[in-house]
C-alpha positions in Angstrom: 0.2 0.0 0.2 1.5 3.6 -0.8 1.8 6.5 1.3 -1.0 7.9 -0.2 -3.3 5.1 0.3 -2.3 5.2 4.3 -2.6 8.8 4.4 -6.1 8.3 2.9 -6.9 5.6 5.2 -6.0 6.9 8.4 -8.2 10.3 7.3 -11.4 8.4 6.6 -10.2 6.7 10.0 -10.2 9.9 11.8 -6.8 9.3 13.1 -5.1 12.4 11.5 -4.0 15.5 13.6 -5.7 18.5 13.0 -2.7 20.0 11.2 -2.4 16.9 8.8 -6.2 16.8 8.5 -6.0 20.4 7.1 -2.9 19.8 4.7 -4.8 16.4 3.5 -8.0 18.6 2.9 -6.1 21.3 1.1 -4.3 19.2 -1.0 -7.7 17.7 -2.5 -8.4 20.9 -3.9 -5.3 21.0 -5.6 -4.5 17.3 -6.7 -6.6 16.1 -9.0 -5.1 12.4 -9.3 -5.1 12.5 -5.3 -8.8 13.7 -5.1 -10.2 11.1 -7.5 -7.9 8.2 -5.4 -9.5 9.5 -2.2 -13.1 9.4 -3.7 -12.9 6.0 -4.9 -11.1 4.8 -1.4 -14.2 6.8 0.7 -16.9 4.9 -1.6 -15.5 1.9 -1.1 -15.0 2.4 2.7 -18.7 3.2 3.1 -20.3 0.7 0.4 -18.2 -2.5 1.7 -17.8 -2.3 5.5 -14.9 -5.0 6.8 -17.8 -7.2 8.1 -19.0 -7.5 4.6 -16.1 -8.7 2.8 -17.0 -12.2 4.7 -19.7 -14.5 2.9 -18.8 -17.4 5.6 -21.6 -18.5 7.8 -24.1 -15.8 6.9 -27.9 -16.1 7.9 -30.3 -16.1 5.3 -31.5 -12.6 6.9 -27.7 -11.1 5.9 -28.0 -12.7 2.7 -31.2 -10.4 1.9 -29.0 -7.4 2.9 -26.8 -7.9 0.4 -29.5 -8.4 -2.0 -30.9 -4.7 -0.8 -27.2 -3.6 -1.4 -26.9 -3.8 -4.5 -30.2 -1.6 -5.1 -28.5 1.3 -3.0 -27.7 4.5 -4.6 -24.2 4.3 -3.0 -23.4 1.3 -4.8 -24.3 2.6 -8.0 -22.2 5.5 -7.7 -19.5 3.0 -6.6 -19.6 1.4 -10.1 -19.8 4.7 -11.7 -16.4 5.6 -10.0 -15.0 2.5 -11.2 -15.8 2.6 -14.4 -14.6 6.8 -14.4 -11.1 4.8 -12.9 -11.2 2.0 -15.8 -11.2 4.8 -18.5 -8.5 6.8 -16.8 -6.3 3.3 -16.7 -7.1 3.0 -20.5 -5.6 6.2 -21.5 -2.4 6.7 -19.3 -0.3 4.0 -17.2 -0.7 3.5 -13.5 1.6 1.2 -10.9 0.8 -2.2 -11.3 -0.3 -2.3 -7.5 -2.8 0.1 -7.8 -4.2 -1.3 -10.9 -4.8 -4.7 -8.6 -6.5 -2.5 -6.2 -9.0 -1.0 -8.6 -9.9 -4.6 -9.8 -10.5 -6.3 -6.4 -13.0 -3.4 -5.8 -14.6 -3.9 -9.3 -14.7 -7.9 -8.5 -16.5 -7.4 -5.5 -19.4 -5.5 -6.8 -19.6 -8.3 -9.6 -19.3 -10.9 -6.8 -22.4 -9.2 -5.1 -24.2 -9.5 -8.5 -23.6 -13.0 -8.9 -24.9 -13.7 -5.7 -27.9 -11.8 -6.5 -28.3 -13.8 -9.7 -27.9 -17.1 -8.4 -29.8 -16.3 -5.6 -32.8 -15.3 -7.4 -32.5 -18.4 -9.5 -32.7 -20.8 -6.6 -35.5 -18.9 -4.9 -38.4 -21.3 -5.6 -36.3 -24.4 -4.3 -35.5 -22.2 -1.4 -39.0 -21.7 -0.7 -40.0 -25.3 -0.9 -37.4 -26.4 1.4 -38.4 -23.8 4.0 -42.0 -24.7 3.9 -41.7 -28.6 3.3 -40.1 -28.8 6.8 -38.8 -32.4 6.4 -37.2 -32.7 9.6 -40.5 -31.5 11.6 -42.8 -34.1 10.1 -44.8 -36.2 13.0 -43.8 -39.3 13.8 -44.9 -42.6 13.4 -43.5 -43.7 17.1 -46.2 -45.0 19.0 -46.8 -47.3 22.4 -47.7 -49.8 20.1 -44.5 -50.5 18.2 -44.1 -54.5 18.4 -46.5 -54.7 15.1 -44.9 -55.8 11.8 -46.6 -52.9 10.3 -45.7 -50.6 13.0 -41.9 -51.5 12.9 -42.1 -50.6 9.0 -43.5 -47.2 9.4 -40.7 -46.8 11.8 -38.2 -48.1 10.1 -39.6 -46.3 6.7 -39.2 -43.0 9.1 -35.9 -43.5 10.0 -34.6 -44.0 6.6 -37.0 -41.1 5.4 -35.1 -38.7 8.0 -31.4 -40.0 7.1 -32.0 -39.0 3.4 -32.8 -42.7 2.0 -35.5 -42.1 0.6 -35.8 -45.0 -1.7 -35.3 -47.1 1.1 -38.0 -45.1 3.0 -40.2 -45.6 -0.2 -39.7 -49.7 -0.3 -40.7 -50.0 3.4 -43.7 -47.2 3.2 -45.6 -48.1 0.1 -46.0 -51.8 0.9 -47.9 -50.3 4.2 -49.8 -48.0 2.1 -51.1 -50.2 -0.1 -53.4 -51.9 2.4 -54.1 -48.5 4.8 -55.7 -46.1 2.7 -56.7 -43.8 5.7 -53.2 -42.8 7.4 -52.9 -39.2 6.1 -49.1 -39.0 7.6 -48.3 -42.0 5.6 -49.2 -40.6 2.3 -47.4 -37.5 3.2 -44.1 -39.4 4.0 -44.6 -41.2 0.6 -45.5 -38.4 -1.5 -42.7 -36.0 -0.1 -40.2 -39.2 -0.5 -41.4 -39.5 -4.3 -40.7 -35.9 -4.3 -37.5 -35.7 -3.2 -36.3 -38.4 -6.0 -37.7 -36.4 -8.6 -40.4 -38.7 -8.9 -43.3 -35.6 -9.4 -46.1 -37.2 -11.4 -45.9 -40.2 -8.8 -46.0 -37.8 -5.6 -48.7 -35.8 -7.0 -50.6 -39.0 -7.6 -50.1 -39.9 -4.3 -51.4 -36.6 -2.7 -54.5 -37.0 -5.5 -54.9 -40.4 -3.8 -55.3 -38.7 -0.4 -58.0 -36.4 -1.6 -59.8 -39.3 -3.0 -59.7 -41.6 0.5 -59.3 -38.8 3.1 -61.6 -35.6 1.8 -61.1 -34.0 4.7 -57.6 -33.9 4.9 -57.6 -32.3 1.1 -55.6 -29.0 2.1 -52.9 -31.1 3.4 -52.8 -32.6 -0.1 -53.0 -29.2 -1.8 -50.3 -27.8 0.3 -48.1 -30.3 -0.6 -49.0 -30.5 -4.3 -48.3 -26.7 -4.7 -44.6 -27.5 -3.0 -44.0 -30.0 -5.5 -45.0 -27.7 -8.1 -42.7 -25.1 -6.8 -40.0 -27.4 -6.7 -40.2 -28.6 -10.0 -40.7 -24.9 -11.1 -44.0 -24.9 -12.3 -45.1 -21.9 -10.8 -48.7 -21.1 -12.1 -49.6 -24.7 -10.8 -48.6 -23.8 -7.5 -50.6 -21.2 -7.2 -53.5 -22.9 -8.6 -53.0 -25.6 -5.8 -52.7 -22.5 -3.1 -56.3 -21.1 -4.2 -57.8 -24.4 -3.8 -56.3 -23.9 0.0 -57.4 -20.1 0.8 -60.7 -20.5 -0.6 -61.3 -21.8 2.9 -60.1 -19.6 5.7 -60.7 -22.1 8.2 -58.4 -24.8 7.3 -55.0 -24.8 9.2 -53.0 -24.0 6.0 -55.2 -21.4 5.0 -52.4 -18.5 6.7 -49.2 -20.8 5.3 -50.9 -20.5 1.7 -51.3 -16.8 1.9 -47.9 -16.2 2.8 -46.5 -18.8 0.2 -48.7 -17.3 -2.6 -47.1 -13.4 -1.7 -43.7 -15.1 -1.6 -43.9 -16.8 -4.9 -45.5 -13.9 -6.9 -42.6 -11.4 -5.1 -40.0 -14.2 -6.7 -41.7 -13.9 -9.9 -42.1 -10.1 -10.2 -39.0 -8.1 -12.2 
């Protein structure tokens, strides 16, 4: 880092004496190159704080803040400044270390843009996993855990929770063939099929739930909406959610309203 860089950094941090500060501000008025360098570093300092340089272990709310930062005026100004500096480099040579400095700054802006792009593309799948709550499904475990059917249910649940969805299906589908009344069983089977990418089969499973247990239709519509969301069939997902929101008395009404709003927010330009 050059002496000018150190001087600018100390000024921005308020580390200069009164005499040094006055001398610094006088130089800004007379040294155009120095002023440009100061302007860039000031904008970098205000835009990309130290705690914004690390994207490790960030919570979803913090990622949202990075997205929002892309829309802010001071980041647009930073981009304009970087463009001006780039033009300067095209017309005259600069010290190599300063070239690397500006390239690094530009890379950060590009990186933030890439983060936003990929987060938006993945948002529908993110919504799926946020709402499906695979790890929070009720358990099959009961006091009567010694029957052959109950053992299959418990073993199937164990495989499901380990992420072994095919093994879970092998156990649970055999039970479902003989028991068409257990809504939770339909849920485990349908979601295991979804996780395996068997979307048509999973939708058929939840359609069967509606046929055999009409009182649990909102459950089926909810998971069918999530299946459509995961497979990027947004209009169909909204149709399934509409089936739920027609009746404000069912347990999935509020969730369906919120998910509908989230989907539309993601779909808006």
